[in-house]
C-alpha positions in Angstrom: -4.5 -0.3 30.3 -4.2 -3.9 29.6 -7.5 -5.7 28.3 -7.4 -9.2 27.4 -10.6 -10.2 25.6 -12.0 -13.7 25.1 -11.7 -15.6 21.8 -12.5 -19.0 22.9 -10.7 -21.9 24.4 -7.4 -23.7 24.4 -6.7 -27.2 24.5 -8.0 -28.6 27.9 -10.6 -25.6 27.9 -8.7 -22.9 29.2 -9.4 -19.3 28.0 -7.8 -18.1 24.9 -7.1 -14.4 25.6 -5.8 -11.5 23.4 -4.4 -8.2 24.8 -6.5 -5.8 22.6 -3.7 -3.2 23.5 -0.8 -5.2 22.2 -2.8 -5.8 19.3 -3.5 -1.9 18.5 0.5 -1.9 18.3 1.2 -5.3 16.5 -1.8 -5.9 13.9 -3.2 -9.0 12.9 -3.1 -11.7 9.6 -6.1 -14.4 9.7 -5.6 -16.8 7.1 -8.4 -19.5 6.3 -9.9 -21.3 3.2 -13.4 -20.1 2.4 -15.5 -21.9 5.0 -12.6 -22.3 7.7 -14.3 -19.7 9.9 -12.5 -16.7 9.2 -15.8 -14.1 9.0 -16.8 -15.7 12.5 -13.5 -15.1 14.0 -13.4 -11.2 13.1 -17.2 -11.5 14.6 -15.9 -12.6 17.5 -13.2 -10.2 18.2 -15.2 -7.1 17.5 -17.8 -8.2 19.5 -15.3 -8.9 22.4 -13.6 -5.8 21.9 -16.6 -3.3 20.7 -16.5 -1.7 24.4 -13.0 -0.6 24.6 -12.1 0.5 21.0 -13.1 2.4 18.3 -13.6 0.2 15.4 -13.9 0.9 11.5 -14.9 -2.7 9.2 -14.2 -2.7 5.3 -17.0 -5.1 4.4 -17.0 -6.4 1.0 -19.7 -8.6 1.3 -22.6 -6.8 4.0 -21.8 -9.6 6.4 -21.0 -7.3 9.3 -23.9 -4.8 9.1 -25.5 -6.4 11.8 -23.5 -5.3 14.4 -25.0 -1.9 14.1 -28.1 -3.4 16.0 -26.3 -4.4 18.8 -23.3 -2.4 19.2 -24.3 1.0 17.5 -22.0 0.9 14.3 -22.5 3.2 11.6 -23.4 1.9 8.3 -21.3 3.7 5.6 -22.7 2.6 1.8 -19.7 2.3 -0.5 -21.6 3.7 -3.3 -20.6 7.2 -2.9 -17.8 9.5 -4.8 -14.4 8.9 -3.5 -14.4 12.6 -1.9 -17.9 11.9 0.0 -15.9 8.9 1.6 -12.9 10.4 2.5 -14.7 13.3 4.2 -16.9 10.2 6.3 -13.9 8.9 7.1 -12.3 12.2 8.1 -15.0 12.9 10.6 -15.4 8.9 11.7 -12.0 9.7 13.4 -12.9 13.6 14.8 -16.1 12.0 16.8 -14.6 8.2 17.3 -17.6 6.4 15.8 -17.6 2.8 15.0 -18.6 2.0 11.3 -18.9 -0.3 8.6 -17.8 0.2 5.1 -20.6 -1.9 3.4 -19.3 -2.8 -0.4 -22.1 -5.1 -1.1 -23.4 -4.5 -4.6 -20.1 -2.6 -6.3 -18.0 -4.5 -8.6 -14.4 -5.3 -7.9 -12.8 -2.4 -9.1 -15.3 0.1 -7.5 -14.8 -1.5 -4.4 -11.0 -1.2 -4.2 -11.4 2.6 -5.1 -14.1 3.1 -2.3 -12.0 1.1 0.1 -8.8 3.1 -0.6 -10.5 6.6 -0.9 -12.1 5.4 2.9 -8.8 4.4 4.5 -6.6 7.4 3.1 -9.2 9.4 4.6 -8.9 8.2 8.0 -5.0 7.8 7.3 -4.9 11.9 6.3 -6.9 12.9 9.6 -5.3 15.9 11.8 -2.8 14.5 14.1 -5.0 15.9 17.0 -7.4 12.9 15.8 -5.2 10.0 15.8 -7.2 8.1 18.5 -7.1 4.1 18.2 -9.0 2.3 15.5 -9.2 -1.2 15.0 -10.0 -1.2 11.1 -10.6 -4.9 10.3 -10.6 -5.6 6.3 -12.3 -8.7 5.4 -10.9 -10.7 2.0 -7.8 -8.6 2.0 -6.6 -10.1 -1.0 -8.7 -8.4 -3.1 -8.0 -4.8 -1.8 -3.5 -5.9 -1.3 -3.4 -8.7 -4.3 0.1 -10.1 -4.9 -0.6 -9.4 -8.9 -2.6 -7.5 -11.0 -6.1 -8.9 -12.4 -9.0 -8.0 -14.3 -8.8 -4.3 -12.7 -7.3 -1.6 -14.1 -3.4 -0.9 -13.0 -4.7 2.6 -11.5 -7.3 1.1 -9.5 -4.6 -1.3 -8.1 -1.9 0.6 -7.3 -4.7 3.0 -5.4 -6.0 0.2 -3.5 -2.5 -1.4 -2.3 -1.0 2.1 -1.8 -3.6 2.5 1.2 -3.7 -1.0 2.6 0.2 -0.3 2.8 -0.1 2.8 4.8 -2.6 1.1 6.8 -0.3 -1.6 7.8 2.8 -0.3 7.4 2.4 3.6 8.6 -0.8 3.3 10.4 0.4 2.3 13.8 1.7 6.2 14.6 -1.8 7.2 13.7 -3.7 4.8 15.8 -4.8 2.8 13.1 -4.0 -1.1 13.9 -4.7 -3.2 10.6 -6.6 -6.5 11.1 -6.5 -8.1 7.7 -8.3 -11.5 6.5 -7.5 -13.4 3.6 -8.0 -16.7 2.3 -4.7 -17.4 0.4 -1.5 -15.9 1.7 -0.1 -16.4 -1.8 -3.0 -14.1 -3.3 -2.1 -11.5 -0.6 0.9 -8.8 -1.0 4.1 -9.7 0.7 4.9 -5.8 2.1 1.1 -5.7 3.3 1.1 -9.3 5.2 4.7 -9.0 6.4 3.8 -6.0 8.8 1.4 -8.2 11.0 3.3 -9.6 14.1 0.0 -12.0 15.0 -1.5 -14.6 13.1 -4.2 -16.6 13.5 -4.0 -19.5 10.9 -6.9 -21.6 9.9 -7.9 -24.4 7.5 -6.0 -24.4 4.3 -4.9 -27.1 1.7 -2.4 -25.9 -1.0 0.8 -26.7 -0.3 2.5 -23.0 -0.8 -0.1 -21.7 1.4 0.6 -24.4 4.2 4.3 -23.6 3.8 3.8 -19.9 4.2 1.8 -20.3 6.9 4.2 -22.7 8.9 7.2 -20.4 8.1 5.2 -17.4 9.5 4.3 -19.7 12.8 7.9 -20.4 13.0 6.8 -24.5 12.7 8.7 -27.0 10.7 7.5 -27.4 7.3 6.9 -31.1 8.1 4.0 -30.2 10.7 2.6 -27.8 7.9 0.1 -30.4 6.9 -1.9 -30.1 10.3 -3.4 -27.1 8.4 -5.4 -29.2 6.4 -7.0 -31.3 9.0 -8.5 -28.2 11.4 -12.1 -28.1 11.8 -13.9 -24.6 10.8 -13.3 -22.5 13.8 -10.5 -24.0 14.6 -6.9 -21.6 14.7 -3.4 -22.1 15.1 -2.3 -18.6 17.4 0.9 -16.7 17.6 2.1 -13.3 18.6 2.8 -11.0 21.4 -0.9 -10.3 21.7 -1.5 -13.9 21.7 1.0 -16.4 22.3 4.6 -16.3 22.4 4.6 -19.8 20.9 1.7 -21.7 18.5 -1.2 -22.5 20.2 -4.7 -24.0 18.9 -7.8 -21.9 19.6 -11.2 -22.8 18.9 -13.4 -19.7 18.7 -16.2 -19.0 20.8 -19.8 -18.2 20.1 -21.0 -14.9 18.7 -24.1 -13.1 19.6 -25.0 -11.3 16.2 -25.1 -13.2 12.6 -24.3 -12.5 9.3 -26.7 -11.6 6.8 -24.9 -14.5 4.4 -24.5 -18.0 6.0 -23.0 -21.2 4.3 -26.1 -23.3 2.8 -27.8 -26.1 4.2 -29.2 -29.1 2.8 -33.3 -28.9 2.1 -35.4 -31.5 0.8 -37.1 -30.3 -2.6 -40.7 -29.4 -2.5 -43.3 -32.0 -4.2 -43.3 -30.9 -8.5 -46.9 -29.7 -9.4 -48.6 -31.5 -12.1 -47.9 -28.8 -14.6 -44.3 -28.1 -13.9 -43.4 -28.0 -17.8 -45.9 -25.5 -18.7 -44.6 -23.5 -15.1 -41.2 -23.6 -16.6 -41.6 -22.8 -20.5 -44.5 -20.6 -20.7 -43.1 -17.1 -20.4 -44.9 -14.1 -18.0 -46.2 -11.2 -20.4 -43.8 -8.7 -18.0 -40.5 -10.5 -19.3 -40.8 -9.3 -22.7 -41.7 -5.3 -21.4 -39.6 -5.4 -18.5 -36.1 -3.3 -19.1 -32.7 -5.3 -18.8 -30.7 -3.2 -16.1 -26.9 -3.3 -16.6 -24.7 -1.5 -14.6 -22.0 0.0 -16.7 -18.3 0.1 -14.8 -17.8 3.6 -13.9 -14.7 5.2 -15.7 -11.7 5.0 -13.9 -10.0 8.1 -12.4 -6.4 8.6 -12.3 -4.5 8.6 -9.4 -3.2 11.9 -9.7 -7.3 13.4 -10.1 -8.1 11.6 -6.9 -5.1 13.1 -5.4 -5.7 16.6 -6.2 -9.0 16.3 -5.3 -7.8 15.2 -1.4 -5.4 17.9 -1.5 -7.7 21.0 -2.2 -7.6 23.1 0.6 -10.5 23.1 3.0 -12.5 26.0 4.4 -10.8 28.0 7.6 -13.6 27.0 9.5 -12.3 23.3 9.4 -8.8 24.4 11.2 -8.2 23.0 14.4 -9.5 25.5 17.1 -6.6 27.3 19.0 -4.2 27.3 16.1 -1.9 24.1 15.4 1.6 23.2 16.4 4.7 25.8 15.3 5.3 24.8 11.8 2.6 22.9 10.8 0.7 24.1 8.0 -3.2 24.8 8.5 -5.7 23.3 6.0 -7.5 26.4 5.0 -4.4 28.6 4.4 -3.4 29.4 0.9 0.2 28.9 -0.3 2.1 30.7 -2.5 4.3 29.4 -5.5 7.3 29.8 -3.8 6.2 28.1 -0.5 4.8 25.0 -2.8 7.8 24.5 -4.6 10.0 24.8 -1.3 8.0 22.0 0.2 7.9 19.9 -2.8 11.7 20.1 -2.9 12.2 19.1 0.6 9.7 16.1 -0.1 12.1 15.2 -2.8 15.2 15.8 -0.5 13.6 13.4 2.0 12.6 10.5 -0.3 15.7 10.4 -1.9 18.4 10.7 1.2 16.8 7.2 2.1 19.8 5.1 1.1 17.8 2.3 -0.3 16.2 5.1 -2.8 18.9 4.8 -5.3 17.6 0.6 -5.7 13.8 1.6 -5.3 11.8 2.1 -8.8 10.7 5.4 -9.9 6.9 4.8 -9.7 7.3 3.5 -6.0 9.5 6.6 -5.2 6.5 8.5 -6.4 4.0 7.1 -5.0 5.6 7.6 -1.7 6.3 11.2 -2.9 2.6 11.7 -3.2 1.7 10.4 0.2 4.3 12.9 1.9 3.2 15.6 -0.5 -0.3 15.1 0.9 0.7 15.1 4.4 2.6 18.3 4.4 -0.5 19.7 2.9 0.9 20.7 -0.5 -2.3 22.2 -2.3 -2.7 22.4 -5.6 -2.3 19.5 -8.1 0.2 16.6 -7.4 3.8 16.9 -9.6 3.3 14.8 -12.7 5.4 11.5 -13.0 7.3 12.8 -15.9 8.6 15.8 -14.2 9.2 13.6 -10.8 11.6 11.2 -13.0 13.7 14.6 -14.5 13.7 16.2 -11.3 14.9 12.6 -9.4 17.0 12.3 -12.3 18.8 15.8 -11.9 19.1 15.3 -8.0 21.0 11.6 -8.4 23.4 13.7 -10.4 24.6 15.7 -7.4 25.0 18.6 -9.3 25.7 21.9 -7.3 23.8 25.2 -7.9 26.4 27.0 -9.6 26.8 24.2 -12.5 22.8 23.7 -12.7 23.0 27.4 -13.4 25.5 27.0 -16.4 24.6 27.3 -19.5 26.6 23.9 -20.0 24.6 22.4 -17.9 21.5 23.6 -19.8 22.9 21.7 -22.8 23.4 18.6 -20.8 19.6 18.3 -20.0 18.5 19.0 -23.8 21.1 16.1 -24.6 19.8 14.3 -21.6 16.2 14.0 -23.3 17.7 11.5 -26.3 17.9 8.7 -23.5 15.0 7.3 -21.8 13.8 8.4 -18.7 15.0 5.4 -16.5 18.8 6.2 -18.3 18.7 10.2 -17.7 19.8 9.8 -14.1 23.0 8.2 -15.2 23.8 10.3 -17.9 23.3 13.5 -16.2 26.0 12.1 -13.4 29.0 11.4 -16.2 28.0 14.7 -17.5 28.5 16.5 -14.3 31.7 14.8 -13.8 33.1 16.1 -17.1 31.7 19.7 -16.7 33.6 19.9 -13.3 36.8 17.8 -14.3 36.0 15.0 -11.6 37.0 11.3 -12.0 35.1 9.0 -14.1 32.5 7.5 -11.8 33.3 3.9 -11.3 30.9 0.6 -12.3 29.4 0.6 -8.9 28.8 4.6 -9.1 26.8 3.9 -12.6 25.2 1.0 -11.2 23.6 2.6 -8.0 22.3 5.9 -10.1 20.8 3.3 -12.3 19.3 1.4 -9.6 21.2 -1.8 -9.6 24.1 -3.6 -8.2 25.2 -5.1 -11.4 28.7 -3.4 -13.0 28.2 -5.5 -15.9 25.2 -3.1 -16.7 26.9 0.1 -16.1 29.3 -1.2 -18.7 26.7 -1.6 -21.1 24.5 1.5 -20.2 28.1 3.6 -21.5 28.1 1.2 -24.6 24.5 2.3 -25.4 25.4 6.2 -24.8 28.4 5.7 -27.2 26.2 3.9 -30.0 23.9 7.0 -29.5 26.8 9.5 -30.5 26.4 11.0 -26.8 29.7 10.1 -25.4 33.1 8.6 -26.2 34.6 6.0 -24.1 38.4 5.6 -23.9 41.3 4.8 -21.3 44.6 6.4 -20.7 47.8 4.4 -20.7 47.1 3.1 -17.3 43.9 1.6 -18.0 41.8 4.3 -16.5 38.5 5.0 -18.3 37.7 8.8 -19.7 34.1 9.3 -20.9 34.2 12.5 -23.5 30.9 14.6 -24.6 31.5 16.2 -27.7 28.3 18.1 -27.6 30.0 19.9 -24.1 33.6 20.1 -25.4 34.3 18.5 -21.8 35.6 15.1 -20.3 36.1 13.4 -17.1 39.6 12.8 -15.6 40.6 9.3 -15.9 39.0 6.9 -13.5 39.3 3.8 -12.1 36.1 1.5 -13.1 36.7 -1.4 -10.6 37.0 1.0 -7.3 34.0 0.5 -5.2 33.3 4.0 -3.4 33.3 4.0 0.3 29.3 4.8 0.7 28.6 2.1 -1.8 30.9 -0.3 0.4 28.6 1.2 3.5 25.8 0.3 1.9 26.6 -3.2 1.1 27.5 -3.9 4.5 24.8 -2.8 5.8 22.4 -4.7 3.4 
């Protein structure tokens, strides 16, 4: 069903229509400096679409709670535990109730943690409850910052991961992200890049004007126009709005925010005893306790994931069972089954051709998310163990070799190098134990996660300096890597050859 909601007027007075069904599939990014009318635009969108789609608003300032009076939104106070917020979010999806998550009064780090827990709770809902939801996030640069700030790295990763899931993977789960930000430069690029619809308001900095013009497909010489936009005026582009940039004046709204822009107000007449009023203390001031809110101790991401991944009571299992092969939420899991699922998740991640060039931290976050999707119970795999298993997997060792005593020695030797180098070391060790050709520079570079052949050669030099290997060449100039502790060496291999899979990967890129 196609529903066009009225966002305001175009130049000439024609109504500006937004296709809400298309918006659910393509997402929306709103940008404008403070005072440009972003919150007014979001309120217009929410009011016009309230009867058509379920809505969830992440509200850092408590401005949207007034929607509850007219449209029946449930107001959720963000000052709860993360487990409580995840449970509320799950029930919000089950019962298809629109809500406002108000984070007013919380410090920035706690706002990030609360919003992340709530978004993750909606994201992890069972498949049968994947109904369409319009998820509006105001001041999105707080929850998906481009760079780290004064908050802990753990809180930043948790919040950024939740926002990335919303914008990158939320569509298949019915979650349509609408994010508003004061500055595009402050918003993480991988979050902003997933939006296909744009409403760009007034902005002044050159970098923000240039990025806005690029997103709208405009000439950079036209970027100056964003300085001249009036409050409530935006330039629209996207499949849900217009196929070419069009100026829009946002229409009026029926509800109002609790806060508003400051207005000029004349000062009252000064009383005669003004100095006495100011400098004479109130007797209660000396007895009134000074309340200082201590920031909550940051919780490690692994603890949060362990709490969310615990099995829920069997009564929460879907009525009538689930699809074949889908684990039920209340079922206990044996150690063998858990290991099988973890191995399957790890294989899926490393099967992606781009996985070789992603950092371990990025792969680890993806691993944790997929493990939760598969309902893997118990505490998450620690980061150190994950890196170790990734290194072993990237070496390509077969089961027979992995069970040998020589491979156990190779694993012991690999501990002498840093975590990021273990994959390269084990790749060379495997080639030596199986008498394979020495891996080329391109193969070594890929195992390290880079395209630089020079860096691959430096890694070999580093291993030789540590006394782990001996690198030499035969009479034809081919390279051999020997492992004295393993009493094994590779067959001669051309260091300059480019493997077929590396060539195909480069062509694809």
